[in-house]
Each structure stands twice: as C-alpha cells, then as structure tokens.
C-alpha positions as CSV (number, residue, x, y, z in Angstrom):
1,X,95.8,-113.7,4.5
2,X,92.1,-112.5,3.6
3,X,93.1,-109.0,4.3
4,X,96.2,-109.5,1.9
5,X,94.1,-110.9,-0.8
6,X,91.5,-108.3,-0.5
7,X,94.2,-105.5,-0.8
8,X,95.6,-107.4,-3.9
9,X,92.3,-107.5,-5.6
10,X,91.5,-103.8,-4.8
11,X,95.0,-102.7,-6.1
12,X,94.3,-104.7,-9.0
13,X,91.1,-103.3,-9.8
14,X,92.1,-99.7,-9.2
15,X,94.8,-100.4,-12.3
16,X,92.2,-101.8,-14.6
17,X,90.8,-99.7,-17.4
18,X,87.3,-100.4,-16.0
19,X,88.2,-98.5,-12.9
20,X,89.8,-95.7,-14.8
21,X,86.8,-95.1,-16.8
22,X,84.5,-95.1,-14.0
23,X,86.6,-92.5,-12.0
24,X,86.7,-90.0,-15.0
25,X,84.7,-87.0,-14.0
26,X,82.1,-85.3,-15.9
27,X,80.9,-88.2,-17.4
28,X,83.9,-88.8,-19.2
29,X,83.2,-92.6,-19.0
30,X,80.0,-92.0,-21.3
31,X,82.1,-90.5,-23.9
32,X,84.6,-93.3,-23.6
33,X,81.9,-95.7,-24.4
34,X,80.3,-93.7,-27.3
35,X,83.9,-93.8,-28.8
36,X,84.0,-97.5,-28.4
37,X,80.6,-97.8,-29.9
38,X,81.5,-95.7,-33.1
39,X,84.6,-97.7,-33.5
40,X,82.8,-100.9,-33.7
41,X,80.1,-99.6,-35.9
42,X,83.0,-98.7,-38.3
43,X,84.4,-102.1,-37.7
44,X,81.0,-103.4,-38.7
45,X,80.8,-101.3,-41.9
46,X,84.4,-102.4,-42.9
47,X,84.2,-106.2,-42.3
48,X,80.3,-107.1,-43.2
49,X,79.4,-104.2,-45.6
50,X,83.0,-104.2,-46.8
51,X,83.0,-100.2,-47.0
52,X,86.6,-99.4,-48.0
53,X,88.0,-102.5,-45.7
54,X,91.8,-102.0,-46.4
55,X,91.7,-98.5,-44.4
56,X,88.5,-98.3,-42.6
57,X,89.4,-101.6,-40.7
58,X,92.7,-100.2,-39.5
59,X,91.1,-96.9,-38.6
60,X,88.5,-98.2,-36.7
61,X,90.5,-100.3,-34.7
62,X,93.2,-97.8,-33.9
63,X,90.1,-95.7,-32.7
64,X,89.2,-98.5,-30.4
65,X,92.9,-98.8,-29.1
66,X,93.2,-95.3,-28.3
67,X,90.0,-95.0,-26.5
68,X,90.6,-98.0,-24.2
69,X,91.7,-96.5,-20.9
70,X,95.2,-96.6,-19.6
71,X,96.4,-98.5,-23.0
72,X,99.0,-95.7,-23.6
73,X,99.5,-96.8,-27.2
74,X,98.6,-93.2,-28.3
75,X,98.9,-89.8,-27.0
76,X,97.4,-87.0,-29.5
77,X,98.2,-84.2,-27.1
78,X,101.8,-85.1,-28.0
79,X,101.3,-83.6,-31.4
80,X,98.8,-80.8,-31.1
81,X,98.5,-79.3,-27.7
82,X,100.9,-76.3,-27.5
83,X,102.3,-77.3,-23.8
84,X,103.9,-80.5,-25.2
85,X,105.6,-78.7,-28.2
86,X,108.7,-76.8,-28.4
87,X,108.0,-73.2,-28.6
88,X,104.3,-74.1,-29.1
89,X,104.9,-75.3,-32.5
90,X,107.7,-77.9,-32.9
91,X,107.4,-81.8,-32.0
92,X,109.3,-82.6,-28.7
93,X,110.9,-85.6,-30.2
94,X,112.7,-86.6,-26.7
95,X,109.3,-86.7,-25.2
96,X,107.9,-88.9,-27.9
97,X,110.7,-91.4,-28.0
98,X,110.8,-91.8,-24.2
99,X,107.1,-91.3,-23.3
100,X,105.2,-92.2,-26.4
101,X,103.1,-95.5,-27.0
102,X,103.8,-97.9,-30.0
103,X,101.2,-95.9,-32.2
104,X,103.0,-92.5,-31.2
105,X,106.0,-93.7,-32.8
106,X,104.3,-94.9,-35.8
107,X,102.2,-91.7,-36.1
108,X,105.6,-89.8,-36.9
109,X,105.0,-91.3,-40.4
110,X,101.7,-89.4,-40.7
111,X,103.0,-86.1,-39.1
112,X,106.2,-86.0,-40.9
113,X,104.3,-86.7,-44.3
114,X,106.1,-89.7,-45.0
115,X,103.1,-92.1,-45.4
116,X,100.6,-90.2,-47.9
117,X,103.4,-89.9,-50.8
118,X,104.4,-93.7,-50.1
119,X,100.4,-94.7,-50.6
120,X,100.4,-92.3,-54.0
121,X,103.8,-94.3,-55.1
122,X,101.7,-97.6,-54.7
123,X,98.6,-96.1,-56.6
124,X,100.7,-94.9,-59.2
125,X,102.2,-98.4,-59.9
126,X,98.7,-99.5,-60.1
127,X,97.4,-96.7,-62.3
128,X,96.8,-96.9,-66.1
129,X,97.0,-93.2,-67.4
130,X,96.1,-94.7,-71.0
131,X,92.4,-93.7,-71.1
132,X,93.6,-90.1,-70.1
133,X,96.3,-89.9,-72.9
134,X,93.8,-91.4,-75.3
135,X,91.3,-88.7,-74.5
136,X,93.4,-85.7,-73.0
137,X,90.0,-83.6,-72.9
138,X,89.1,-85.7,-69.7
139,X,91.6,-84.1,-67.7
140,X,89.0,-81.0,-67.9
141,X,86.5,-83.4,-66.2
142,X,89.1,-84.2,-63.6
143,X,89.6,-80.5,-63.0
144,X,85.7,-79.9,-62.9
145,X,85.2,-82.5,-60.1
146,X,87.5,-80.4,-57.7
147,X,84.6,-77.8,-57.6
148,X,83.3,-79.3,-54.5
149,X,86.7,-78.6,-52.8
150,X,86.9,-74.8,-53.3
151,X,83.4,-74.2,-52.8
152,X,83.3,-75.9,-49.3
153,X,86.8,-74.2,-48.6
154,X,84.8,-70.8,-49.2
155,X,81.8,-71.7,-47.3
156,X,83.7,-73.1,-44.3
157,X,85.7,-69.6,-44.4
158,X,82.5,-68.0,-44.2
159,X,81.0,-69.9,-41.5
160,X,84.3,-69.5,-39.5
161,X,84.3,-65.8,-40.1
162,X,80.3,-65.6,-38.4
163,X,81.8,-67.7,-35.6
164,X,79.7,-70.9,-36.7
165,X,81.1,-74.4,-36.2
166,X,84.1,-73.2,-33.6
167,X,86.5,-72.7,-36.5
168,X,89.4,-70.8,-35.7
169,X,91.7,-70.3,-32.7
170,X,94.3,-67.7,-31.6
171,X,95.1,-64.7,-29.7
172,X,94.7,-61.9,-32.3
173,X,92.2,-61.6,-35.3
174,X,94.8,-62.3,-37.7
175,X,95.9,-65.6,-36.0
176,X,91.9,-66.8,-35.8
177,X,91.6,-65.9,-39.6
178,X,94.9,-68.1,-40.5
179,X,93.5,-70.9,-38.4
180,X,90.0,-70.4,-40.2
181,X,91.8,-70.6,-43.6
182,X,93.5,-73.7,-42.8
183,X,90.9,-75.6,-41.2
184,X,88.5,-74.7,-44.2
185,X,91.4,-76.1,-46.7
186,X,91.5,-79.1,-44.9
187,X,87.6,-79.6,-44.9
188,X,87.3,-78.6,-48.4
189,X,90.0,-81.4,-49.6
190,X,87.6,-83.8,-48.6
191,X,85.6,-83.1,-51.6
192,X,88.5,-84.7,-53.7
193,X,87.6,-88.2,-52.6
194,X,91.2,-89.0,-51.8
195,X,91.8,-90.3,-48.4
196,X,95.9,-89.8,-48.5
197,X,95.7,-86.2,-49.9
198,X,93.1,-85.1,-47.4
199,X,95.4,-86.6,-44.8
200,X,98.6,-85.1,-46.1
201,X,97.0,-81.6,-46.1
202,X,95.2,-82.0,-42.5
203,X,98.3,-83.3,-40.8
204,X,99.9,-80.0,-42.1
205,X,97.4,-77.4,-41.7
206,X,95.0,-78.6,-39.1
207,X,96.3,-81.7,-37.3
208,X,93.6,-81.4,-34.6
209,X,90.9,-82.1,-37.3
210,X,92.6,-85.0,-38.6
211,X,90.5,-88.0,-37.2
212,X,87.3,-86.6,-38.3
213,X,88.5,-85.5,-41.6
214,X,90.1,-89.1,-42.3
215,X,86.8,-90.9,-41.1
216,X,84.7,-88.5,-43.3
217,X,87.0,-88.8,-46.3
218,X,87.1,-92.6,-46.4
219,X,83.5,-93.0,-45.4
220,X,82.4,-91.0,-48.4
221,X,84.7,-92.9,-50.9
222,X,83.2,-96.0,-49.6
223,X,79.7,-94.6,-50.2
224,X,80.3,-93.5,-53.8
225,X,77.7,-96.2,-55.3
226,X,75.2,-94.6,-52.9
227,X,75.9,-90.8,-53.1
228,X,76.9,-90.3,-56.7
229,X,73.9,-92.3,-58.7
230,X,70.8,-89.9,-57.5
231,X,73.1,-87.0,-58.5
232,X,74.1,-88.3,-61.5
233,X,70.3,-88.9,-62.7
234,X,69.1,-85.8,-61.3
235,X,71.5,-83.7,-63.5
236,X,71.1,-85.6,-66.8
237,X,68.3,-87.0,-69.0
238,X,67.8,-90.4,-70.0
239,X,69.0,-89.5,-73.6
240,X,72.2,-88.1,-72.3
241,X,72.8,-91.3,-70.1
242,X,72.3,-93.4,-73.1
243,X,74.9,-92.0,-75.3
244,X,77.6,-94.6,-76.5
245,X,81.0,-93.2,-76.8
246,X,83.3,-94.5,-79.5
247,X,86.2,-96.8,-78.4
248,X,89.5,-95.0,-77.3
249,X,92.5,-94.9,-79.6
250,X,95.5,-97.3,-78.7
251,X,98.2,-95.6,-76.6
252,X,101.7,-96.6,-77.4
253,X,104.3,-97.5,-74.7
254,X,106.3,-94.5,-75.6
255,X,103.5,-92.1,-74.6
256,X,102.7,-94.1,-71.5
257,X,106.6,-93.6,-70.3
258,X,106.7,-90.0,-71.6
259,X,103.4,-89.2,-69.6
260,X,104.4,-89.2,-65.7
261,X,107.8,-87.8,-66.7
262,X,106.2,-84.7,-68.3
263,X,103.5,-84.5,-66.0
264,X,106.0,-84.1,-63.2
265,X,108.0,-81.4,-64.7
266,X,104.7,-79.4,-65.8
267,X,103.0,-79.7,-62.4
268,X,105.9,-79.3,-60.1
269,X,107.3,-76.2,-61.9
270,X,104.0,-74.7,-61.5
271,X,103.1,-75.8,-58.2
272,X,106.1,-77.0,-56.1
273,X,104.1,-77.9,-53.0
274,X,102.2,-80.8,-54.8
275,X,105.8,-82.4,-55.5
276,X,105.7,-85.2,-52.7
277,X,102.2,-86.4,-53.8
278,X,102.5,-85.9,-57.7
279,X,106.1,-86.8,-57.6
280,X,105.5,-90.0,-56.1
281,X,102.3,-90.9,-58.1
282,X,104.4,-90.5,-61.5
283,X,107.4,-92.4,-60.3
284,X,105.1,-95.3,-59.2
285,X,103.7,-95.1,-62.6
286,X,107.0,-94.8,-64.2
287,X,108.0,-98.0,-62.6
288,X,104.9,-99.8,-64.1
289,X,105.2,-98.4,-67.5
290,X,108.9,-98.6,-68.0
291,X,109.0,-102.2,-67.9
292,X,112.6,-102.7,-66.6
293,X,112.0,-102.4,-62.9
294,X,109.4,-105.5,-62.3
295,X,110.6,-106.2,-58.8
296,X,110.5,-102.6,-57.4
297,X,107.0,-102.3,-59.3
298,X,105.8,-105.2,-57.3
299,X,107.0,-104.4,-54.0
300,X,105.6,-100.9,-54.2
301,X,101.9,-101.9,-55.1
302,X,102.1,-104.6,-52.8
303,X,104.4,-105.1,-49.7
304,X,105.2,-101.5,-49.4
305,X,101.8,-100.4,-50.0
306,X,100.2,-103.0,-47.6
307,X,102.7,-102.0,-44.8
308,X,101.9,-98.2,-45.1
309,X,98.3,-98.7,-45.4
310,X,98.3,-100.3,-42.1
311,X,100.6,-98.0,-40.0
312,X,98.4,-94.9,-41.8
313,X,95.1,-96.5,-40.9
314,X,95.8,-97.3,-37.2
315,X,97.6,-94.3,-36.5
316,X,95.1,-91.8,-37.9
317,X,92.1,-94.1,-36.3
318,X,94.0,-93.3,-32.7
319,X,94.0,-89.6,-33.1
320,X,90.2,-90.0,-32.7
321,X,89.9,-89.7,-28.9
322,X,86.7,-88.6,-27.2
323,X,88.1,-85.0,-26.3
324,X,88.7,-84.5,-30.1
325,X,86.0,-86.5,-31.9
326,X,82.7,-86.1,-29.9
327,X,82.3,-82.4,-30.7
328,X,79.9,-80.2,-32.7
329,X,82.7,-79.4,-35.0
330,X,83.1,-83.0,-35.8
331,X,79.5,-83.3,-37.1
332,X,80.0,-80.2,-39.0
333,X,83.0,-81.5,-40.7
334,X,81.3,-84.7,-41.7
335,X,78.2,-82.7,-43.0
336,X,80.5,-80.3,-45.1
337,X,82.7,-83.4,-46.4
338,X,79.1,-84.6,-47.7
339,X,78.4,-81.2,-49.4
340,X,82.1,-80.9,-50.8
341,X,81.7,-84.5,-52.3
342,X,78.4,-84.0,-53.8
343,X,79.3,-80.7,-55.5
344,X,82.4,-82.1,-56.8
345,X,80.3,-85.0,-58.3
346,X,77.7,-82.4,-59.7
347,X,80.8,-80.3,-61.0
348,X,81.9,-83.2,-63.2
349,X,78.5,-84.1,-64.3
350,X,77.7,-80.7,-65.5
351,X,81.1,-80.3,-67.2
352,X,80.3,-83.6,-69.0
353,X,77.1,-82.0,-70.2
354,X,78.9,-79.0,-71.7
355,X,81.5,-81.3,-73.3
356,X,78.5,-83.4,-74.8
357,X,76.8,-80.1,-76.2
358,X,80.4,-79.0,-77.6
359,X,81.1,-82.4,-79.3
360,X,77.7,-82.5,-80.7
361,X,76.7,-85.5,-78.3
362,X,79.8,-87.5,-78.6
363,X,80.3,-87.5,-74.6
364,X,78.1,-89.1,-72.1
365,X,78.0,-86.6,-69.4
366,X,78.1,-89.5,-66.8
367,X,81.7,-90.1,-66.8
368,X,82.3,-86.6,-65.7
369,X,81.1,-88.0,-62.1
370,X,84.2,-90.2,-62.2
371,X,86.4,-87.1,-62.0
372,X,86.3,-87.4,-58.3
373,X,89.4,-89.3,-57.0
374,X,87.7,-92.4,-56.0
375,X,89.9,-94.9,-58.4
376,X,88.4,-97.1,-59.8
377,X,85.2,-96.9,-57.8
378,X,83.7,-93.9,-59.4
379,X,84.6,-94.8,-62.8
380,X,82.5,-98.3,-62.0
381,X,79.4,-96.2,-61.0
382,X,79.6,-94.2,-64.4
383,X,79.5,-97.5,-66.0
384,X,76.6,-99.1,-63.9
385,X,74.4,-96.1,-64.2
386,X,74.9,-95.9,-67.8
387,X,74.3,-99.5,-68.5
388,X,71.1,-99.2,-66.8
389,X,69.8,-96.9,-69.4
390,X,71.5,-98.7,-72.5
391,X,72.6,-102.3,-71.8
392,X,74.9,-101.9,-74.7
393,X,76.9,-99.0,-73.1
394,X,80.3,-99.5,-72.0
395,X,81.8,-96.3,-70.4
396,X,84.4,-98.0,-68.0
397,X,87.3,-97.0,-70.0
398,X,86.1,-93.6,-70.8
399,X,85.3,-92.7,-67.2
400,X,88.8,-94.0,-66.1
401,X,90.3,-90.9,-68.2
402,X,88.5,-88.4,-65.9
403,X,88.9,-90.8,-62.8
404,X,92.8,-90.9,-63.2
405,X,92.9,-87.3,-63.9
406,X,91.0,-86.7,-60.7
407,X,94.1,-88.2,-58.6
408,X,96.3,-85.8,-60.1
409,X,93.8,-83.0,-59.8
410,X,93.2,-83.6,-56.0
411,X,96.9,-83.6,-55.4
412,X,97.3,-80.2,-57.4
413,X,94.4,-78.8,-55.4
414,X,96.5,-79.9,-52.3
415,X,99.5,-78.4,-53.6
416,X,97.4,-75.0,-54.1
417,X,96.2,-75.1,-50.4
418,X,99.8,-75.9,-49.1
419,X,101.3,-73.0,-51.0
420,X,98.5,-70.5,-49.8
421,X,98.3,-71.5,-46.2
422,X,101.3,-74.1,-45.3
C-alpha cells in the first residue's frame, strides 16, 4: 500500500507545473519566474497605482496565465511559428480549434482584426468632436503629434539595416528588409499613444512583437502625466504657458452629425486601409450624435466595449511568453516606444508654438501636447500644466480638439503603414 501511495504521489508531482518548471533545460525555470514577477508588477501598477487598469490588469493576468507551466490556455506558436502555419503563413484553423486552449480561440479576435475596430466603435460613442469642429485648426496639432511615429519608424529601419536590435528575418535580403520595415512600423505606431491602433498594426505586420508593443503602448498611455509635463515645460516659456484662450464657439447638432460622415468619406477615399479603424470610430460617433439609436449607443460604449476589452487584454497579455518577451529586442522596443511618445509630444508642442506665433499669441502651445491619442488624459495634462502657471487658465476643452484629432491621426498613420507594408 505504501508503494502505491508513493507511486501515486510521484505521478501526481510529475504532472504538476512545478515539476515541469524544474525540469526545463537551460535555466528555463528562471525565465518563467521572471515572467511571473513581471506579470505581478504589472498587476500592482494596475490595481494599486491605477495605471490604465481597464487594460493593464487583463493584460497582466493573461501574461500570468500563459507563463504558468502546463496550463495550456495559450499557444502563441500556433500564430507565428511557420511550422504550425499552412504554407508557412496562413493560420491552421483546424489545429487551433482542436488543440488550442481557451485563449487561443479568443485570440482569433485579435489575429483576424476584430477587437481593435470594436474598441474604436466604443471610443466613437464616448467622444465629443465638438471642440475639433469648433476649432478645425487643431487637427494640425493632432497631425503634428504623429511626428514621433514616423521618426521612430525611420530610426528603427536604420537600426535594422545596420543589424542592431535583431530586427528583420528572412532568407534573402529582400525578405529581411521587408521584415525590418514591418517591425519598424509596428514600433513607430507606439508614438501615437493608442493601444488598439498599435495592436491592430502589429498583429498584421509583426505578430511576434505583439506582446512587447502592447505592454509598451499601454504603459506609456498610463504614464502620460509623468512623461509629458517635463517635455512641455522644457519647450515653452512661462508666458506661453500662461496664455488664456478665448471660449470656443457653440457647435450645432447638424455639424456634429455631418462630421463623422464627411470624415469617413474623406479619410477612407484617400487611405482605404484606415477603413476598419476610422469607419468604426465614426460609426460610434454617429450613434452618439444622431440621437436616434440610444440603445445601440449605450450597448456599444458599455457592454460591448467592456467585453471586447476583457478579451483583447487577456489574449494580448497571453502572447508574452518567456521565449518571446525576455529578449534584448523587447527592451529596445520599450526604449524606442518611449522615444516615439516623447517626440510625438514634442512635435505637438512645437507646432503649438508655431500656431501661437502665427495667431499673435492666441493659442497656448500646451494644447499641442494633447495631440497624442491618449483621450482624455493628455488633454487633462495640458489643463493641469497650464493652470499651474495661471490659475484662471482653462485649457481642457481647447486641448480636447487636438486630443480627438490625435485619435483620427493615429488611425490614419496606421492606414498608411498598412497600405505600404501590409
């Protein structure tokens, strides 16, 4: 009987995640522990520090689930490893349906490009484009704040061309260069400070980098109040920060209804690849402004948005396994993401200074920093920094114009990259 109990215990222990982790060769257990620690740190930031908790919490927990041995909830290799793909590029749906775990099935919503546009639908339902309509010039600030996207893209291409950072894979120079461009575009889009857009571009162009780029994108969105103010103060004078802007003109309901329709026509006719993101954003806004589909509007911005956010966060986090995340490339991506976000902030502020000079001091340059697509946090930062210099200064609504323009701008930048390299 003792032997039976002993054999049973040995068999039980041999099937535990602990035994699997210990038996992993080449200190694989250490990588697993590191990933679990990283997941717990992200959970701490989401729960205690409240850094973008709606997405950082499910991302962190998805990362935790994926790195616990033998859990079998996620197999990232089914989506990126050529040996599991049909003809080295197409998903083997039969394999995923029969051998995939829970998160493999949910991850199809990311891989097939379903979740990010649905997130944009919900964002559209919650966005007021009134400040942008009242001050159309602010769309230029939203465009200027995409500067970091394209500068970082070019920088990553140069690094890849010189063999720095491990960018680019392939058997021929043409294939390697093509991969470098795709990975550089996915890294550059972090500068738009828009998580769903970064995920949408990366899942198409560089799926192997998805976990690192998603964590970087949402981390920098959460750190807007920390990263932006020093850049804003460094690029502006006290006099500029103290400028009080005049009240915006009232915007009619007709203008608010026509705006999403006209924007959809103009943007998609010029950049068709932006259709999924811009189209869903404007459809959601039309739900809000039309006033005739109240039930749909509430569902899109509440129940649907919440469900998709859970699925998107958990599955993206689950792609962050030790083999793909603990690499020098991941560290470089996080650093380049910070560079992209900082340059985007600086680009918006510098263009704000140009507009200040062109209008004879009527534009406070601080609102340019809100051109990044972190709604409404970036606009609140503009308000906070401006009010510290002048307590009677109220920049929030003025900053919302560039802020919502940044949402459109990041989607357009994504469409440009997808059209060029998709």
